[in-house]
C-alpha positions as CSV (number, residue, x, y, z in Angstrom):
1,M,0.0,0.0,0.0
2,V,2.8,2.4,0.8
3,R,4.5,1.6,-2.5
4,A,1.3,2.3,-4.4
5,R,1.0,5.7,-2.7
6,H,4.6,6.4,-3.4
7,D,4.2,5.5,-7.1
8,A,1.0,7.6,-7.3
9,G,2.9,10.5,-5.8
10,I,5.7,10.2,-8.3
11,A,3.2,10.0,-11.2
12,A,1.4,13.1,-9.9
13,E,4.7,15.0,-9.6
14,V,5.7,14.0,-13.2
15,E,2.3,15.2,-14.5
16,V,2.7,18.6,-12.7
17,L,6.2,18.9,-14.1
18,L,5.0,17.9,-17.6
19,A,2.5,20.8,-17.5
20,A,5.1,23.2,-16.4
21,V,7.5,22.1,-19.1
22,A,4.8,22.5,-21.7
23,A,4.3,26.1,-20.4
24,G,8.1,26.7,-21.0
25,D,9.4,26.4,-17.4
26,P,13.2,25.7,-17.6
27,A,13.4,24.8,-13.9
28,A,10.7,22.2,-14.4
29,A,12.5,20.8,-17.4
30,D,15.7,20.5,-15.4
31,A,13.8,18.6,-12.7
32,L,11.8,16.4,-15.0
33,F,14.6,15.5,-17.4
34,A,17.3,14.9,-14.7
35,P,19.5,11.9,-15.6
36,D,18.8,10.2,-12.2
37,R,15.0,10.1,-12.8
38,D,13.9,6.4,-13.1
39,R,11.8,6.5,-16.2
40,E,11.3,2.8,-16.4
41,A,9.4,2.9,-13.1
42,L,6.7,5.2,-14.6
43,P,3.5,3.7,-15.8
44,E,2.5,3.9,-19.5
45,P,1.5,6.2,-21.1
46,L,3.1,8.6,-18.6
47,R,6.6,7.3,-19.5
48,F,5.9,7.9,-23.2
49,Q,4.6,11.4,-22.5
50,L,7.7,12.2,-20.5
51,E,10.0,10.9,-23.3
52,L,8.1,12.9,-25.9
53,A,8.2,16.0,-23.8
54,E,12.0,15.7,-23.3
55,L,12.5,15.4,-27.1
56,R,10.2,18.3,-27.7
57,W,12.2,20.4,-25.2
58,V,15.5,19.6,-26.8
59,L,14.2,20.4,-30.2
60,S,12.7,23.7,-29.1
61,H,16.0,24.7,-27.4
62,P,18.7,23.4,-29.8
63,A,21.3,25.9,-28.7
64,G,21.3,24.3,-25.3
65,F,21.9,20.8,-26.8
66,P,24.6,21.2,-29.4
67,D,25.6,17.5,-29.2
68,D,23.6,14.5,-30.4
69,T,21.2,14.5,-27.5
70,A,18.2,15.0,-29.8
71,R,19.3,12.2,-32.1
72,E,19.8,9.8,-29.1
73,L,16.4,10.6,-27.6
74,Y,14.7,10.1,-31.0
75,S,16.4,6.9,-31.7
76,A,15.6,5.5,-28.2
77,L,12.0,6.4,-28.7
78,L,11.8,4.7,-32.1
79,E,13.5,1.6,-30.7
80,R,11.3,1.4,-27.5
81,C,8.1,2.0,-29.4
82,A,8.9,-0.1,-32.5
83,E,6.1,-2.6,-31.8
84,Q,3.5,0.1,-31.0
85,P,2.3,1.5,-34.4
86,A,-0.2,3.9,-32.8
87,R,2.7,5.9,-31.3
88,Q,4.7,6.1,-34.5
89,P,3.0,9.1,-36.1
90,E,3.8,11.3,-33.1
91,I,7.4,10.1,-32.9
92,R,7.9,10.5,-36.6
93,A,6.6,14.1,-36.5
94,L,9.3,14.9,-33.9
95,G,11.7,13.1,-36.2
96,A,10.8,15.4,-39.0
97,A,11.4,18.4,-36.8
98,L,14.8,16.9,-35.8
99,H,15.7,16.5,-39.5
100,A,14.7,20.1,-40.2
101,L,16.9,21.4,-37.4
102,E,19.8,19.2,-38.7
103,R,19.3,20.6,-42.3
104,D,19.2,24.2,-41.0
105,G,22.4,23.6,-39.1
106,A,20.8,24.2,-35.6
107,L,21.7,20.6,-34.6
108,P,24.6,18.4,-35.8
109,Q,23.8,15.8,-38.5
110,A,24.3,12.3,-37.4
111,M,27.1,10.4,-39.0
112,V,26.7,6.7,-39.6
113,V,29.8,4.7,-39.8
114,R,29.5,1.5,-41.7
115,T,32.1,-1.3,-42.1
116,R,33.0,-2.4,-45.6
117,R,31.3,-5.5,-46.8
118,R,33.5,-8.5,-47.4
119,R,33.3,-10.0,-50.8
120,D,33.6,-13.7,-50.5
């Protein structure tokens, strides 16, 4: 019972922070997207909403994330939700925004390193 109340409290905190981040609050973003937050413990669809919000935040503040953070978040979302077709349109829309920022030079373009194929 105590665990259920604790989990409900964490979920409520995440929902409040999500609303604050959507309103543009950078302190809420820092708290919500802290690296020590246990995302896997969040129930669905709250975890998905948090991951989308983090990617949206990074995409709307590209100067604060000049590395490949956006690409990593996008790739992780695609991989985690690969078997959930209903989530793909929302993820792909953020991917289109990511690609536009890469084309415009606001974010670095990803480099893919491939090994040579052996010819037998």
